[in-house]
C-alpha positions as CSV (number, residue, x, y, z in Angstrom):
1,M,-29.4,9.8,-38.8
2,R,-28.2,8.6,-35.4
3,A,-31.4,6.6,-35.0
4,F,-31.1,5.2,-38.5
5,M,-27.5,4.0,-37.8
6,F,-28.5,2.5,-34.5
7,G,-31.3,0.7,-36.2
8,F,-29.1,-0.5,-39.0
9,F,-26.3,-1.8,-36.8
10,S,-28.9,-3.5,-34.5
11,A,-30.3,-5.2,-37.5
12,V,-26.9,-6.3,-38.6
13,A,-26.4,-7.8,-35.1
14,L,-29.7,-9.6,-35.3
15,L,-28.8,-10.9,-38.7
16,A,-25.4,-12.2,-37.5
17,L,-27.2,-13.9,-34.6
18,A,-29.8,-15.5,-36.9
19,L,-27.3,-16.7,-39.5
20,G,-24.9,-17.8,-36.8
21,G,-27.0,-20.8,-35.7
22,V,-29.8,-19.5,-33.5
23,G,-32.0,-19.8,-36.6
24,G,-32.1,-22.6,-39.0
25,L,-29.2,-21.7,-41.3
26,L,-26.2,-23.3,-39.5
27,L,-26.4,-26.7,-41.2
28,L,-23.0,-28.1,-40.2
29,R,-20.2,-26.9,-37.9
30,G,-17.7,-25.1,-40.0
31,G,-15.3,-22.5,-38.9
32,G,-13.0,-19.9,-40.4
33,A,-9.6,-20.9,-41.7
34,M,-8.6,-24.6,-41.7
35,E,-8.1,-25.7,-38.1
36,Q,-5.2,-27.3,-36.5
37,R,-6.0,-30.9,-35.7
38,E,-6.2,-31.7,-32.0
39,P,-5.7,-35.2,-30.5
40,T,-8.8,-37.2,-30.8
41,T,-10.8,-37.5,-27.6
42,F,-11.4,-41.2,-27.1
43,A,-14.1,-42.8,-25.1
44,S,-13.2,-44.3,-21.8
45,V,-14.0,-48.0,-22.2
46,A,-13.5,-50.9,-19.8
47,P,-11.3,-53.5,-21.5
48,V,-13.2,-56.2,-23.4
49,K,-11.4,-59.2,-24.7
50,V,-11.5,-59.5,-28.5
51,R,-12.7,-62.8,-30.0
52,P,-9.6,-64.7,-31.4
53,D,-11.1,-65.0,-34.9
54,V,-11.8,-61.2,-34.9
55,D,-8.2,-60.5,-33.8
56,A,-6.8,-62.8,-36.5
57,H,-8.9,-61.1,-39.1
58,S,-6.9,-57.9,-38.5
59,R,-3.9,-59.4,-40.2
60,L,-5.6,-59.0,-43.6
61,F,-5.3,-55.2,-43.3
62,E,-1.6,-54.8,-42.3
63,R,-0.2,-51.8,-44.1
64,R,1.6,-52.8,-47.3
65,I,1.9,-52.3,-51.1
66,E,1.3,-55.4,-53.2
67,E,1.7,-56.0,-56.9
68,P,-0.5,-59.0,-57.7
69,V,-0.1,-58.3,-61.5
70,P,2.9,-56.7,-63.0
71,G,2.2,-53.0,-63.2
72,V,-0.9,-53.2,-61.0
73,H,-0.3,-52.0,-57.4
74,V,-2.6,-52.1,-54.5
75,A,-2.1,-50.1,-51.3
76,I,-3.6,-51.9,-48.3
77,G,-4.1,-50.6,-44.8
78,Y,-3.6,-46.9,-45.5
79,G,-7.3,-46.3,-44.7
80,L,-10.5,-48.3,-44.7
81,A,-10.4,-49.1,-48.4
82,N,-7.6,-50.1,-50.8
83,V,-6.2,-47.7,-53.4
84,I,-5.2,-49.3,-56.7
85,L,-2.6,-47.7,-59.1
86,I,-2.2,-49.1,-62.6
87,E,0.8,-48.4,-64.8
88,A,-0.5,-47.9,-68.4
89,E,1.5,-47.2,-71.5
90,R,1.1,-43.4,-71.4
91,G,0.2,-42.7,-67.8
92,L,-1.1,-44.0,-64.5
93,I,-4.7,-45.0,-63.6
94,L,-5.8,-44.4,-60.0
95,V,-8.8,-46.3,-58.6
96,D,-10.3,-44.8,-55.4
97,T,-8.8,-42.3,-53.0
98,L,-9.4,-43.1,-49.3
99,E,-11.7,-41.4,-46.8
100,S,-10.2,-38.1,-45.8
101,I,-7.5,-35.6,-46.3
102,R,-5.6,-37.2,-43.3
103,A,-5.8,-40.7,-44.8
104,A,-4.8,-39.5,-48.2
105,E,-1.8,-37.6,-46.8
106,G,-0.5,-40.9,-45.5
107,L,-0.5,-42.4,-49.0
108,K,0.6,-39.3,-50.9
109,P,4.4,-39.9,-50.6
110,W,4.0,-43.3,-52.3
111,I,1.8,-41.8,-55.1
112,D,4.4,-39.1,-55.7
113,Q,7.2,-41.8,-55.7
114,M,5.3,-43.8,-58.3
115,R,4.9,-40.7,-60.5
116,R,8.7,-40.0,-60.3
117,Q,9.6,-43.7,-60.7
118,T,7.5,-44.1,-63.9
119,S,7.9,-40.6,-65.2
120,K,4.1,-40.6,-65.6
121,D,1.2,-38.6,-64.3
122,I,-2.2,-39.9,-63.3
123,T,-4.3,-39.5,-66.5
124,D,-7.5,-41.1,-65.2
125,L,-9.1,-41.5,-61.8
126,V,-12.0,-44.0,-61.2
127,Y,-14.4,-43.7,-58.3
128,T,-15.9,-47.1,-57.8
129,H,-18.8,-45.6,-55.8
130,N,-19.8,-42.8,-53.5
131,H,-18.8,-44.0,-50.1
132,A,-16.5,-41.7,-48.2
133,D,-13.6,-44.2,-48.0
134,H,-13.4,-44.2,-51.8
135,V,-13.7,-40.5,-52.8
136,F,-12.7,-38.1,-50.1
137,G,-8.9,-38.0,-50.6
138,A,-8.9,-37.2,-54.3
139,G,-7.7,-33.6,-54.0
140,V,-4.7,-34.7,-51.9
141,L,-3.5,-37.6,-54.1
142,L,-3.8,-35.6,-57.3
143,A,-2.1,-32.4,-55.9
144,G,0.9,-31.2,-57.7
145,Q,0.1,-32.6,-61.1
146,P,0.4,-30.1,-64.0
147,N,-2.6,-31.5,-65.8
148,P,-5.8,-32.7,-64.2
149,P,-6.9,-36.2,-65.0
150,R,-10.2,-37.4,-66.3
151,I,-12.4,-38.5,-63.4
152,W,-14.8,-41.4,-64.0
153,A,-17.8,-42.3,-62.0
154,Q,-21.2,-43.9,-62.3
155,E,-23.9,-41.3,-63.1
156,M,-25.4,-41.3,-59.6
157,T,-22.1,-41.0,-57.7
158,Q,-21.8,-37.2,-57.6
159,E,-25.4,-36.7,-56.3
160,R,-24.8,-39.4,-53.6
161,V,-21.5,-37.8,-52.5
162,H,-23.2,-34.4,-52.1
163,E,-25.6,-35.9,-49.6
164,V,-22.9,-35.1,-47.1
165,V,-25.4,-32.1,-46.7
166,S,-28.7,-33.8,-46.3
167,I,-31.7,-34.0,-44.0
168,L,-30.2,-37.1,-42.3
169,T,-26.6,-36.0,-41.9
170,P,-26.8,-35.5,-38.1
171,I,-28.1,-39.0,-37.3
172,T,-26.1,-40.9,-39.9
173,F,-22.9,-39.3,-38.7
174,R,-23.5,-40.4,-35.1
175,R,-24.5,-43.9,-36.1
176,A,-21.5,-44.2,-38.4
177,M,-19.1,-43.1,-35.7
178,R,-20.5,-45.8,-33.4
179,M,-20.5,-48.5,-36.1
180,F,-16.9,-47.8,-37.1
181,G,-15.7,-47.4,-33.5
182,T,-14.1,-44.0,-34.4
183,Y,-13.8,-42.9,-30.8
184,L,-12.8,-46.2,-29.3
185,P,-9.2,-46.3,-28.0
186,D,-6.8,-48.8,-29.6
187,D,-7.0,-51.2,-26.7
188,S,-10.7,-51.5,-27.2
189,F,-10.6,-51.6,-31.0
190,S,-10.2,-54.6,-33.3
191,N,-10.7,-53.8,-37.0
192,N,-13.5,-52.5,-39.2
193,G,-14.3,-55.9,-40.7
194,I,-13.3,-54.8,-44.2
195,G,-10.3,-52.6,-43.3
196,P,-8.1,-51.5,-40.4
197,R,-9.7,-48.3,-39.2
198,L,-11.8,-45.5,-40.6
199,L,-9.7,-42.3,-40.6
200,N,-12.5,-39.8,-40.7
201,D,-13.8,-38.1,-37.6
202,D,-15.3,-34.8,-36.6
203,Q,-12.0,-32.9,-37.2
204,D,-11.2,-34.4,-40.6
205,G,-11.6,-32.5,-43.8
206,V,-12.5,-34.1,-47.2
207,H,-11.4,-33.2,-50.7
208,F,-13.7,-34.6,-53.3
209,L,-13.1,-33.7,-56.9
210,L,-16.1,-33.7,-59.2
211,P,-16.3,-36.4,-61.9
212,T,-15.6,-35.2,-65.5
213,D,-17.0,-38.3,-67.2
214,V,-19.9,-40.5,-66.2
215,I,-20.9,-44.1,-67.0
216,K,-24.5,-45.1,-67.2
217,G,-24.4,-48.7,-68.1
218,R,-21.1,-50.1,-69.6
219,G,-18.2,-48.3,-71.2
220,E,-15.0,-49.4,-72.9
221,V,-12.5,-46.6,-72.4
222,D,-8.9,-46.0,-73.6
223,M,-7.0,-44.8,-70.5
224,A,-3.4,-43.9,-71.3
225,G,-3.2,-46.7,-73.8
226,E,-4.9,-49.3,-71.6
227,R,-8.3,-50.7,-72.6
228,V,-10.5,-50.5,-69.5
229,I,-14.1,-51.8,-69.1
230,L,-16.2,-49.8,-66.6
231,Q,-19.6,-51.4,-65.9
232,H,-22.5,-50.4,-63.6
233,A,-22.8,-53.1,-61.0
234,P,-25.4,-52.2,-58.3
235,G,-24.9,-54.0,-55.0
236,E,-23.7,-52.5,-51.8
237,T,-24.7,-49.2,-53.3
238,Q,-26.8,-48.3,-56.4
239,D,-23.8,-46.6,-58.1
240,Q,-21.2,-49.4,-57.9
241,L,-18.8,-49.4,-60.8
242,L,-16.7,-52.5,-61.5
243,V,-13.4,-52.2,-63.4
244,Y,-12.0,-54.9,-65.7
245,L,-8.6,-54.8,-67.4
246,P,-8.9,-57.3,-70.3
247,A,-5.2,-57.4,-71.2
248,R,-4.3,-58.3,-67.6
249,E,-7.4,-60.5,-67.0
250,T,-7.9,-58.4,-63.8
251,L,-11.2,-57.6,-62.1
252,L,-11.8,-54.9,-59.6
253,P,-15.2,-55.7,-58.1
254,A,-15.6,-52.5,-56.1
255,D,-17.5,-53.2,-52.8
256,N,-19.5,-56.1,-54.2
257,Y,-17.0,-58.6,-52.8
258,Y,-14.7,-58.5,-49.8
259,H,-13.4,-61.0,-47.3
260,A,-16.5,-61.1,-45.0
261,F,-20.2,-61.7,-45.2
262,P,-21.6,-58.7,-47.2
263,N,-23.3,-55.8,-45.5
264,L,-26.7,-56.3,-47.0
265,Y,-27.8,-53.9,-44.3
266,T,-25.6,-51.4,-42.6
267,I,-26.5,-50.4,-39.1
268,R,-25.5,-46.8,-39.7
269,G,-28.6,-46.7,-42.0
270,T,-28.9,-46.6,-45.7
271,P,-31.6,-47.1,-48.4
272,Y,-32.6,-50.7,-49.1
273,R,-29.8,-52.7,-50.8
274,D,-31.6,-55.1,-53.1
275,P,-29.9,-58.5,-52.9
276,R,-31.2,-59.5,-56.3
277,L,-29.3,-56.7,-58.0
278,W,-26.2,-57.6,-56.0
279,V,-26.5,-61.2,-57.2
280,S,-26.9,-60.1,-60.8
281,S,-23.8,-58.0,-60.6
282,L,-21.8,-60.9,-59.2
283,D,-23.0,-63.0,-62.1
284,D,-21.7,-60.4,-64.5
285,M,-18.3,-60.4,-62.7
286,R,-18.1,-64.2,-63.1
287,A,-18.6,-63.9,-66.8
288,F,-15.3,-62.1,-67.2
289,G,-13.3,-65.2,-66.2
290,A,-10.7,-63.1,-64.4
291,S,-7.4,-64.6,-63.3
292,V,-6.8,-61.9,-60.7
293,M,-9.3,-60.1,-58.5
294,I,-8.4,-57.0,-56.5
295,P,-11.2,-56.0,-54.1
296,Q,-11.4,-52.5,-52.8
297,H,-11.3,-54.0,-49.3
298,S,-9.1,-56.9,-48.0
299,Q,-6.5,-58.7,-50.2
300,P,-6.2,-59.8,-53.8
301,V,-7.4,-63.2,-55.0
302,I,-5.3,-65.1,-57.5
303,G,-6.4,-67.9,-59.9
304,A,-9.4,-68.1,-62.3
305,E,-10.9,-71.2,-60.6
306,E,-10.6,-69.7,-57.1
307,I,-12.1,-66.4,-58.1
308,D,-15.0,-68.1,-59.8
309,R,-15.6,-70.3,-56.8
310,R,-15.6,-67.3,-54.4
311,L,-17.9,-65.2,-56.5
312,M,-20.3,-68.1,-57.0
313,N,-20.4,-68.8,-53.2
314,Y,-20.7,-65.1,-52.5
315,R,-23.7,-64.7,-54.8
316,D,-25.2,-67.9,-53.6
317,A,-25.0,-66.8,-49.9
318,I,-26.7,-63.5,-50.8
319,Q,-29.4,-65.2,-52.8
320,Y,-29.9,-67.9,-50.1
321,V,-30.5,-65.2,-47.4
322,H,-32.9,-63.3,-49.7
323,D,-34.9,-66.4,-50.8
324,E,-35.0,-68.1,-47.4
325,T,-36.3,-64.8,-45.9
326,I,-39.0,-64.7,-48.5
327,R,-39.9,-68.4,-47.8
328,L,-40.2,-67.7,-44.1
329,I,-42.2,-64.5,-44.8
330,N,-44.7,-66.6,-46.8
331,K,-45.0,-69.0,-43.9
332,G,-46.2,-66.1,-41.8
333,L,-43.1,-65.4,-39.7
334,G,-42.2,-61.9,-38.6
335,P,-38.8,-60.2,-38.7
336,D,-37.9,-61.2,-35.1
337,E,-38.9,-64.8,-35.8
338,I,-36.9,-64.9,-39.0
339,A,-33.8,-63.4,-37.5
340,A,-33.9,-66.1,-34.7
341,V,-33.8,-69.0,-37.1
342,I,-32.1,-68.0,-40.4
343,A,-28.5,-69.1,-41.0
344,L,-26.3,-69.9,-44.0
345,P,-26.2,-73.5,-45.0
346,P,-23.1,-75.3,-43.7
347,H,-21.2,-75.4,-47.0
348,L,-21.3,-71.6,-47.2
349,A,-21.1,-70.8,-43.5
350,Q,-17.7,-72.6,-43.4
351,E,-16.0,-70.4,-46.0
352,P,-13.5,-67.9,-44.5
353,Y,-14.7,-65.1,-46.8
354,L,-18.3,-65.5,-45.6
355,Q,-17.7,-65.1,-41.9
356,E,-19.8,-62.4,-40.2
357,F,-17.0,-60.0,-39.6
358,Y,-18.8,-57.1,-41.2
359,G,-22.4,-57.9,-42.2
360,R,-24.7,-60.2,-40.3
361,V,-27.1,-62.8,-41.7
362,E,-30.0,-61.9,-39.3
363,W,-29.6,-58.1,-40.1
364,A,-29.7,-58.9,-43.8
365,A,-33.0,-60.9,-43.3
366,R,-34.5,-58.0,-41.4
367,S,-33.6,-55.7,-44.2
368,V,-35.2,-58.0,-46.8
369,F,-38.3,-58.1,-44.7
370,A,-38.5,-54.3,-44.5
371,G,-37.5,-53.8,-48.1
372,T,-40.2,-56.1,-49.4
373,L,-43.1,-55.7,-46.9
374,G,-42.2,-52.6,-45.0
375,W,-42.2,-52.1,-41.2
376,F,-45.3,-54.0,-40.2
377,S,-44.5,-57.5,-38.9
378,G,-48.0,-58.8,-39.4
379,D,-48.6,-59.0,-35.6
380,P,-51.6,-56.7,-34.8
381,A,-49.9,-55.8,-31.5
382,D,-47.4,-53.8,-33.7
383,L,-50.0,-51.6,-35.2
384,L,-50.8,-49.6,-32.0
385,P,-48.1,-50.6,-29.6
386,V,-47.8,-49.5,-26.0
387,S,-45.4,-46.5,-25.7
388,A,-41.9,-47.2,-24.4
389,A,-42.6,-45.1,-21.3
390,R,-45.9,-46.9,-20.6
391,R,-44.3,-50.3,-21.2
392,A,-41.6,-49.5,-18.7
393,V,-44.2,-48.7,-16.0
394,L,-46.0,-51.9,-16.8
395,M,-42.9,-54.0,-16.7
396,A,-41.9,-52.5,-13.4
397,S,-45.3,-53.4,-12.0
398,I,-44.9,-57.0,-13.1
399,A,-41.4,-57.1,-11.6
400,G,-42.5,-55.6,-8.3
401,G,-41.2,-52.2,-9.0
402,A,-38.0,-50.7,-10.3
403,D,-36.0,-52.6,-7.7
404,G,-37.3,-55.8,-9.2
405,L,-36.4,-54.7,-12.7
406,A,-32.8,-53.9,-11.6
407,A,-32.5,-57.2,-9.7
408,A,-33.7,-59.1,-12.8
409,A,-31.2,-57.2,-15.0
410,E,-28.3,-58.1,-12.6
411,Q,-29.4,-61.7,-12.5
412,A,-29.5,-61.8,-16.3
413,L,-25.9,-60.5,-16.4
414,L,-24.8,-63.2,-14.0
415,R,-26.4,-65.8,-16.4
416,D,-24.5,-64.2,-19.4
417,E,-27.8,-63.1,-20.8
418,A,-26.6,-59.6,-21.8
419,D,-29.3,-59.2,-24.4
420,W,-32.1,-59.6,-21.8
421,A,-30.2,-57.4,-19.3
422,L,-30.0,-54.6,-21.9
423,E,-33.7,-54.8,-22.5
424,L,-34.5,-54.6,-18.8
425,A,-32.0,-51.8,-18.3
426,G,-33.8,-49.9,-21.1
427,H,-37.0,-50.0,-19.1
428,L,-35.2,-48.7,-16.1
429,R,-33.8,-45.8,-18.2
430,A,-37.3,-45.0,-19.4
431,L,-38.2,-44.7,-15.7
432,D,-35.2,-42.3,-15.2
433,D,-33.7,-44.8,-12.7
434,A,-30.1,-44.0,-11.8
435,R,-29.2,-47.8,-12.0
436,A,-30.1,-47.9,-15.7
437,R,-26.9,-46.5,-17.3
438,P,-24.4,-48.7,-15.4
439,L,-26.5,-51.8,-16.2
440,Q,-26.8,-50.8,-19.8
441,A,-23.0,-50.2,-20.1
442,Q,-22.3,-53.6,-18.5
443,A,-24.8,-55.4,-20.8
444,L,-23.4,-53.7,-23.9
445,R,-19.9,-54.7,-23.0
446,G,-21.1,-58.3,-22.6
447,L,-22.7,-58.2,-26.1
448,A,-19.5,-56.8,-27.6
449,A,-17.4,-59.6,-26.1
450,V,-19.1,-62.2,-28.2
451,E,-20.0,-60.2,-31.3
452,P,-18.2,-61.2,-34.5
453,S,-19.1,-58.2,-36.7
454,S,-17.0,-55.1,-36.2
455,S,-20.1,-53.0,-36.8
456,G,-22.0,-54.5,-33.9
457,R,-19.1,-54.8,-31.6
458,H,-18.1,-51.2,-32.0
459,Y,-21.7,-49.9,-31.8
460,F,-22.1,-51.8,-28.5
461,L,-18.8,-50.5,-27.0
462,T,-19.4,-46.9,-28.1
463,M,-22.9,-46.9,-26.7
464,A,-21.5,-48.4,-23.5
465,A,-19.2,-45.4,-23.3
466,E,-22.1,-43.0,-23.9
467,A,-24.1,-44.7,-21.2
468,E,-21.2,-43.8,-18.8
469,G,-21.0,-40.2,-19.9
470,F,-19.0,-40.0,-23.2
471,D,-20.4,-37.4,-25.6
472,L,-20.0,-38.1,-29.3
473,P,-18.6,-35.0,-31.0
474,L,-20.8,-33.1,-33.5
475,N,-20.3,-33.5,-37.2
476,S,-18.0,-30.8,-38.6
477,I,-16.5,-29.8,-42.0
478,A,-14.1,-27.2,-40.6
479,N,-11.1,-28.7,-42.4
480,T,-12.9,-29.2,-45.7
481,P,-11.7,-26.8,-48.5
482,S,-14.2,-24.2,-49.6
483,E,-14.1,-25.4,-53.2
484,V,-15.4,-28.8,-52.1
485,L,-18.3,-27.2,-50.2
486,N,-19.1,-24.9,-53.1
487,G,-19.7,-27.9,-55.3
488,I,-22.6,-29.0,-53.2
489,P,-25.9,-28.0,-54.8
490,I,-27.5,-25.1,-53.0
491,E,-30.8,-27.1,-53.0
492,N,-29.2,-29.5,-50.5
493,F,-28.8,-26.7,-48.1
494,M,-32.3,-25.4,-48.6
495,V,-33.9,-28.8,-48.2
496,A,-31.9,-29.4,-45.0
497,M,-33.1,-26.0,-43.7
498,A,-36.7,-26.6,-44.6
499,T,-36.8,-30.0,-42.9
500,N,-35.7,-28.4,-39.6
501,L,-38.8,-26.2,-39.3
502,R,-40.0,-25.9,-35.7
503,A,-43.3,-27.4,-36.9
504,S,-45.2,-27.5,-33.7
505,E,-44.5,-23.8,-33.0
506,N,-45.7,-22.8,-36.5
507,L,-49.0,-24.5,-36.9
508,D,-50.8,-21.2,-37.2
509,I,-48.1,-19.4,-39.2
510,E,-48.1,-18.6,-42.9
511,V,-45.2,-16.5,-44.2
512,A,-42.7,-16.7,-47.1
513,Y,-39.2,-15.4,-47.6
514,G,-37.2,-15.1,-50.8
515,F,-33.6,-16.1,-51.4
516,N,-32.1,-14.5,-54.5
517,F,-28.9,-16.2,-55.6
518,S,-26.6,-14.5,-58.1
519,E,-25.5,-17.8,-59.8
520,A,-28.5,-20.0,-59.3
521,E,-32.3,-19.8,-59.6
522,A,-34.0,-17.8,-56.9
523,L,-36.1,-19.7,-54.4
524,T,-38.8,-19.0,-51.9
525,I,-39.3,-20.9,-48.6
526,R,-42.9,-20.8,-47.6
527,I,-44.0,-21.7,-44.1
528,R,-47.5,-23.0,-44.3
529,R,-49.0,-24.1,-41.0
530,G,-46.3,-26.6,-39.9
531,V,-44.6,-27.3,-43.2
532,A,-41.8,-25.5,-45.1
533,V,-42.3,-25.6,-48.8
534,I,-39.5,-24.7,-51.3
535,E,-40.8,-22.8,-54.4
536,D,-39.1,-21.8,-57.6
537,G,-38.6,-18.0,-58.0
538,I,-39.5,-15.2,-55.6
539,A,-43.1,-15.3,-54.7
540,A,-45.2,-12.1,-54.9
541,D,-46.1,-12.3,-51.2
542,V,-42.6,-12.7,-49.6
543,S,-42.0,-10.7,-46.5
544,G,-38.4,-10.0,-47.7
545,V,-35.6,-11.1,-49.9
546,L,-32.0,-12.1,-49.0
547,T,-29.7,-11.5,-52.1
548,T,-26.4,-13.4,-51.9
549,S,-24.1,-15.5,-54.0
550,T,-24.4,-19.2,-53.5
551,N,-20.9,-19.4,-52.1
552,D,-21.6,-16.8,-49.5
553,F,-24.8,-18.5,-48.6
554,R,-23.0,-21.8,-48.1
555,A,-20.3,-20.1,-46.1
556,M,-22.9,-18.5,-43.8
557,A,-24.7,-21.8,-43.5
558,I,-21.7,-23.5,-42.0
559,G,-20.5,-20.6,-40.0
560,R,-17.4,-20.0,-42.1
561,A,-18.5,-16.4,-43.1
562,N,-19.7,-13.6,-40.8
563,A,-23.1,-12.5,-42.0
564,A,-22.8,-9.0,-40.4
565,A,-19.5,-8.4,-42.2
566,L,-21.0,-9.5,-45.5
567,L,-23.9,-7.2,-45.0
568,L,-21.8,-4.2,-44.1
569,S,-19.5,-4.8,-47.1
570,G,-22.4,-5.1,-49.5
571,Q,-21.7,-8.6,-50.5
572,I,-25.2,-9.6,-49.3
573,S,-28.3,-7.4,-49.1
574,V,-31.7,-7.7,-47.6
575,R,-34.9,-6.2,-49.1
576,G,-37.3,-5.3,-46.3
577,P,-36.6,-5.0,-42.6
578,V,-33.7,-7.3,-41.5
579,T,-35.9,-8.2,-38.5
580,R,-38.2,-10.0,-40.8
581,L,-35.3,-12.2,-42.0
582,T,-34.2,-12.9,-38.4
583,S,-37.8,-13.7,-37.4
584,F,-38.1,-16.1,-40.3
585,L,-34.9,-17.9,-39.6
586,A,-35.7,-18.2,-36.0
587,R,-38.6,-20.5,-37.0
588,F,-36.0,-23.2,-37.9
589,D,-33.7,-25.4,-35.8
590,P,-30.2,-26.1,-36.9
591,P,-29.5,-29.9,-37.1
592,S,-28.2,-31.3,-33.8
593,G,-25.0,-32.7,-35.1
């Protein structure tokens, strides 16, 4: 008996170790109870002067409440996006909810005040699309209502939101934090191009509420006595949903219009944004003939003629970039060559709402190239290029050694050629030369000083800080309520786990393990010589089976539940030796952030 108990508790310890992150199950940093927020650790960044036009752009996002139409209120500057509250006959209609619990808590007092002032509750909530700054404060803004509202969204929105747990979460989080300048101190921060500042970092929780009603194409809905048109309008995302209030001649264009050149490509990384679909959606918006337009970012636009002119120029700018890129592609130019020459025509480039404070024309052109032809530029040198390490050695040999490379980078900085200096410093870094990082940081700050887009400027400055030793925090969901996490499909966790197989170490391994979920279909993960395959059901040849509820599995996957305690309490069970489960999980890496 003593030997059995020793073996059992040893197995429990092994299981706790495996499920605690040594194996592949710890998908995001979680934690136990909700954590107290600590002061954000900002990067140490040498001061860089902000361009005057970028600084002036910040005034658009000063915190305020506007009422551009009687009974239609827009909260500007409380987070990255606007929140719109509409007073209808029998209730309030809320459009979008900010990016985090923290951001929503800043607006919650005003929402409660409006409920008291009107003696009405929110009967309907509309998500215009899946981006964090539009959906992650819902649970906060709706807290305290006796009756839950209907929640409207495009049919793809929920699935896109749940990609918070996905195979690319680690890298998209890091790139987004750089792009939004989340860890830059105030004296190095300007604005986010379409809003003041993203209030969502590694310590922030989110409170997404699941949609109750979905729109596929177009719907005309009675919301608390108000006739509301909801229409699918793909553009910045595939699930954009425009809102039109016929009785008030008011258009809410979602993120298909804002006061900056549109982000046809975002440097944090997203699937291809087809400009042709975006143009078509803008044409649909023009057809309404709205007298008032309230974007989800920046400020309202008043007057039917002005709205039509802006939407026309906005769609023409997008089409021009797309069509000009295609024309240059057909002339045989590659993406670098196209990016070097493409520009908006003067009549569009002069418009204040088409300045490159958020998106960039050349980035859009590169995206069109990749979205239509793929990664190959057409230059055969790109098919089998010299590796970065080998290129660095060859460049150093041309320059007369690493000293020559460093001297050339320093001279480039003196000539204000920060882009060339950054490239040369990259070769030095590949050579593991100690001079590389300081040169990279200086070059990145030089690029930031002249960069109009917030995305590029903040990416440059954050990477400069990283070159000088700043470590970006890891992604975390420690302060996200469990009910939000429990809404994420269990398949998302399993796919993320399977993708993180230590492939090179398992090229000769064939083994399968079963996962029996009490509220979902059972699954098997099969390792087959370097790939992990997810199969429906429990395969006959599994080496063991973990039986658990989906909620307990999610909690273990983020480190919020202790696997050993769950096993001892009988909430989870293992068929077969526990060591087989620990051995199986050890074949996977947790994501790096």
